[in-house]
C-alpha positions as CSV (number, residue, x, y, z in Angstrom):
1,M,0.0,0.0,0.0
2,S,1.3,3.5,-0.9
3,W,1.7,6.2,1.6
4,S,-1.3,8.0,0.0
5,G,-3.4,4.9,0.3
6,F,-2.3,4.4,3.9
7,K,-3.3,7.9,4.8
8,K,-6.7,7.4,3.2
9,S,-7.2,4.2,5.1
10,L,-6.2,5.8,8.4
11,N,-8.6,8.8,7.7
12,R,-11.5,6.4,6.9
13,T,-10.9,4.5,10.1
14,G,-11.0,7.7,12.1
15,T,-14.2,8.7,10.3
16,T,-15.8,5.4,11.1
17,L,-14.9,5.7,14.8
18,M,-16.3,9.3,15.0
19,Q,-19.5,8.2,13.3
20,K,-19.9,5.3,15.8
21,T,-19.4,7.6,18.7
22,G,-21.8,10.2,17.3
23,Q,-19.2,12.8,16.6
24,M,-19.9,12.9,12.9
25,E,-23.0,12.6,10.9
26,R,-23.4,9.4,8.9
27,T,-25.2,9.1,5.6
28,V,-28.0,6.5,5.6
29,D,-29.0,5.3,2.1
30,T,-32.0,3.0,2.5
31,E,-32.4,2.4,-1.2
32,F,-28.8,1.2,-1.5
33,Q,-29.1,-0.9,1.6
34,D,-32.2,-2.6,0.2
35,E,-30.4,-3.4,-3.1
36,T,-27.3,-4.7,-1.4
37,T,-29.4,-6.9,1.0
38,K,-31.1,-8.5,-2.1
39,F,-27.7,-9.0,-3.7
40,K,-26.2,-10.6,-0.7
41,T,-29.2,-13.0,-0.5
42,Y,-28.7,-13.8,-4.2
43,E,-25.0,-14.3,-3.7
44,K,-25.6,-16.7,-0.7
45,E,-28.2,-18.7,-2.7
46,C,-25.8,-19.0,-5.7
47,Q,-23.0,-20.2,-3.5
48,A,-25.3,-22.8,-1.9
49,L,-26.6,-23.9,-5.3
50,Q,-23.0,-24.4,-6.5
51,K,-22.2,-26.5,-3.4
52,E,-25.4,-28.6,-3.6
53,S,-25.1,-29.1,-7.4
54,K,-21.7,-30.6,-7.0
55,A,-22.9,-32.7,-4.1
56,Y,-25.7,-34.1,-6.3
57,L,-23.2,-35.1,-9.0
58,D,-20.9,-36.6,-6.3
59,A,-23.9,-38.4,-4.8
60,M,-24.9,-39.9,-8.2
61,R,-21.3,-41.2,-8.7
62,A,-21.1,-42.5,-5.1
63,M,-24.5,-44.2,-5.4
64,T,-23.7,-46.1,-8.6
65,G,-20.3,-46.9,-7.3
66,A,-21.8,-48.3,-4.1
67,Q,-24.3,-50.3,-6.2
68,T,-21.5,-51.8,-8.2
69,R,-19.7,-52.9,-5.0
70,I,-22.9,-54.3,-3.6
71,A,-23.5,-56.2,-6.8
72,D,-19.9,-57.7,-6.6
73,H,-20.6,-59.0,-3.1
74,I,-24.0,-60.4,-3.9
75,S,-22.8,-62.0,-7.1
76,N,-19.9,-63.7,-5.3
77,F,-22.2,-64.8,-2.5
78,Y,-24.7,-66.5,-4.8
79,Q,-22.1,-68.0,-7.1
80,A,-20.3,-69.5,-4.2
81,A,-23.6,-71.2,-3.2
82,D,-25.0,-72.3,-6.6
83,R,-24.0,-70.7,-9.9
84,T,-27.0,-72.2,-11.7
85,S,-29.7,-71.0,-9.3
86,E,-32.2,-68.3,-10.1
87,G,-30.7,-66.2,-7.3
88,A,-27.2,-66.5,-8.9
89,M,-28.6,-65.5,-12.3
90,A,-30.5,-62.5,-10.8
91,A,-27.3,-61.5,-9.0
92,H,-25.3,-61.6,-12.3
93,A,-28.0,-59.6,-14.0
94,Y,-28.0,-57.1,-11.2
95,K,-24.3,-56.7,-11.4
96,Q,-24.4,-56.2,-15.2
97,S,-27.2,-53.6,-14.8
98,V,-25.5,-51.4,-12.2
99,V,-22.1,-51.6,-14.1
100,E,-23.9,-50.3,-17.2
101,L,-25.7,-47.6,-15.1
102,D,-22.4,-46.5,-13.6
103,D,-21.0,-46.3,-17.2
104,V,-24.0,-44.2,-18.2
105,I,-23.1,-41.6,-15.5
106,G,-19.5,-41.4,-16.6
107,R,-20.2,-41.5,-20.4
108,E,-23.4,-39.6,-20.8
109,L,-24.1,-37.5,-17.7
110,D,-20.9,-36.4,-16.0
111,A,-19.5,-34.2,-18.7
112,P,-22.8,-32.6,-19.8
113,Y,-23.7,-32.0,-16.2
114,R,-20.5,-30.1,-15.6
115,T,-20.8,-28.1,-18.8
116,T,-24.5,-27.1,-18.5
117,I,-24.9,-26.8,-14.8
118,M,-21.6,-26.6,-12.8
119,E,-19.8,-24.3,-15.2
120,P,-22.6,-21.6,-15.5
121,I,-23.1,-21.6,-11.8
122,G,-19.4,-21.2,-11.3
123,K,-19.3,-18.3,-13.8
124,M,-22.1,-16.5,-12.0
125,N,-20.3,-16.9,-8.6
126,A,-17.1,-15.5,-10.2
127,Y,-18.9,-12.2,-10.6
128,F,-19.7,-11.7,-7.0
129,P,-16.1,-10.8,-5.8
130,I,-16.0,-8.1,-8.5
131,V,-19.4,-6.7,-7.5
132,N,-18.4,-6.8,-3.8
133,E,-15.2,-4.9,-4.6
134,Q,-17.3,-2.1,-6.2
135,I,-19.6,-2.1,-3.1
136,N,-16.6,-1.7,-0.8
137,K,-15.2,1.1,-3.0
138,R,-18.6,2.8,-2.8
139,N,-18.6,2.5,0.9
140,K,-15.1,4.0,1.2
141,K,-16.1,6.9,-1.0
142,L,-19.1,7.5,1.2
143,L,-16.8,7.8,4.2
144,D,-14.7,10.3,2.3
145,Y,-17.9,12.3,1.4
146,D,-19.1,12.3,5.0
147,A,-15.7,13.4,6.2
148,A,-15.6,16.2,3.6
149,R,-19.1,17.3,4.5
150,S,-18.3,17.4,8.2
151,K,-15.1,19.4,7.5
152,L,-17.0,21.9,5.3
153,R,-19.6,22.4,8.0
154,K,-17.0,23.1,10.6
155,V,-15.3,25.7,8.4
156,I,-18.6,27.4,7.7
157,E,-19.6,27.4,11.4
158,K,-16.2,28.6,12.6
159,P,-14.8,30.8,9.8
160,S,-11.0,30.9,9.5
161,E,-8.8,33.9,9.0
162,D,-7.2,32.0,6.1
163,P,-9.4,32.9,3.1
164,T,-8.4,29.7,1.2
165,K,-9.8,27.3,3.7
166,L,-13.4,27.6,2.8
167,P,-12.9,27.3,-1.0
168,K,-10.6,24.4,-0.5
169,A,-13.1,22.6,1.9
170,Q,-15.9,23.3,-0.6
171,Q,-13.9,21.8,-3.5
172,E,-13.0,18.8,-1.5
173,H,-16.7,18.4,-0.5
174,D,-17.9,18.7,-4.1
175,D,-15.3,16.3,-5.5
176,A,-16.0,13.7,-2.8
177,K,-19.8,14.1,-3.4
178,D,-19.4,13.7,-7.2
179,V,-17.3,10.6,-6.9
180,F,-19.6,9.0,-4.4
181,E,-22.8,9.8,-6.2
182,L,-21.5,8.4,-9.4
183,M,-20.5,5.1,-7.9
184,N,-23.7,5.0,-5.8
185,Q,-26.0,5.6,-8.7
186,Q,-24.3,3.0,-10.8
187,L,-24.7,0.3,-8.2
188,I,-28.3,1.3,-7.5
189,E,-29.1,1.0,-11.2
190,E,-27.1,-2.1,-12.0
191,L,-27.6,-4.3,-8.9
192,P,-31.4,-4.8,-9.7
193,Q,-30.4,-5.5,-13.4
194,L,-28.0,-8.2,-12.2
195,L,-30.7,-9.9,-10.1
196,E,-33.3,-9.5,-12.9
197,L,-31.0,-11.5,-15.3
198,R,-30.7,-14.4,-12.9
199,V,-33.9,-16.2,-14.2
200,S,-32.9,-16.1,-17.9
201,F,-29.3,-17.1,-17.0
202,F,-30.3,-20.1,-15.0
203,D,-33.2,-21.3,-17.1
204,P,-31.1,-23.5,-19.5
205,S,-29.2,-25.0,-16.6
206,F,-32.4,-25.8,-14.7
207,E,-33.9,-27.5,-17.8
208,A,-30.7,-29.4,-18.3
209,M,-30.7,-30.6,-14.7
210,I,-34.3,-31.8,-15.0
211,R,-33.5,-33.7,-18.2
212,M,-30.4,-35.3,-16.8
213,Q,-32.2,-36.3,-13.6
214,S,-34.9,-37.8,-15.8
215,K,-32.4,-39.6,-17.9
216,F,-30.7,-41.1,-14.8
217,A,-34.0,-42.3,-13.4
218,E,-35.1,-43.7,-16.8
219,E,-31.8,-45.6,-17.2
220,G,-32.0,-47.0,-13.7
221,Y,-35.6,-48.1,-14.2
222,E,-34.9,-49.7,-17.5
223,K,-31.7,-51.5,-16.5
224,L,-32.9,-52.6,-13.0
225,G,-36.4,-53.4,-14.4
226,G,-34.8,-56.2,-16.4
227,V,-33.6,-57.9,-13.2
228,Q,-37.2,-58.3,-12.0
229,R,-37.9,-61.1,-14.5
230,Y,-35.8,-63.4,-12.3
231,F,-38.2,-63.0,-9.5
232,A,-41.8,-64.3,-9.1
233,D,-44.6,-61.9,-10.0
234,N,-46.1,-62.2,-6.5
235,V,-43.0,-61.0,-4.6
236,R,-44.2,-57.5,-4.4
237,D,-47.6,-58.5,-3.1
238,D,-46.0,-60.9,-0.6
239,Y,-43.8,-58.0,0.7
240,A,-46.9,-55.7,1.0
241,E,-48.8,-58.4,3.0
242,G,-45.8,-59.1,5.3
243,Q,-45.2,-62.6,4.0
244,L,-41.6,-62.0,3.1
245,D,-41.0,-60.8,6.7
246,A,-42.4,-64.0,7.9
247,Q,-40.1,-65.9,5.6
248,V,-37.1,-64.1,6.8
249,E,-38.1,-64.7,10.4
250,R,-38.4,-68.4,9.7
251,V,-34.9,-68.5,8.3
252,L,-33.5,-66.5,11.3
253,Q,-35.2,-69.0,13.6
254,E,-33.5,-71.9,11.8
255,M,-30.2,-70.1,12.2
256,R,-30.8,-69.6,16.0
257,E,-31.4,-73.3,16.3
258,L,-27.9,-74.0,15.1
259,S,-25.5,-74.6,17.9
260,I,-22.9,-72.1,16.6
261,C,-25.5,-69.3,16.6
262,G,-27.3,-70.4,19.8
263,A,-24.2,-70.6,21.9
264,A,-24.4,-67.0,22.7
């Protein structure tokens, strides 16, 4: 930081302290505050959207990866018991289906998801630091304006014998006011425009997300639906009626009757 910049920073710190202690008037701009509040809310939502969008993609990859590992274990389990049984064939079909589903994620969904969803959200979030920098600059110029206005008032209230003080204070006040009002007006006009563009900006990404989620669900239904042919048609009804629970309980009871399980 240059010496000039250091002095400005020091002066602004002093102005802030004097305003907090009531020694200097502070400009309150409710219109600007309203717009920055809306912007901060939008910024927070976009950052959360970026985080959750990545989490969704990671979850899809994690889920299909977990399915593949489950299929490996189930397939090994059934094949070790009887490779020719219906259960073994179902386990093999399940394994093949989830491997293909995992491949769909990597081949057809991962790259398009990043391109149409993750990248646009990332680009939007990249603008926020730039806008925040302008907001911070505006706030600093407001401090300069408040300080110049306070200085001018003091010179007017207590005239100096030096005839150059009043014109100098007036010029400093006018310059600070012009700089502040220019930046302030620009932000008041453009912040609402930025928020207004958010819908048209995110529309394509939202549509792409719905289409890809639908594609993932359809692929899962199609591939896993093929595994159902290895099971009896009445399995679902039996489950709803509690008959499968009874079947599981019967097998558990047989296991309890084994000496190695009943020893506990």
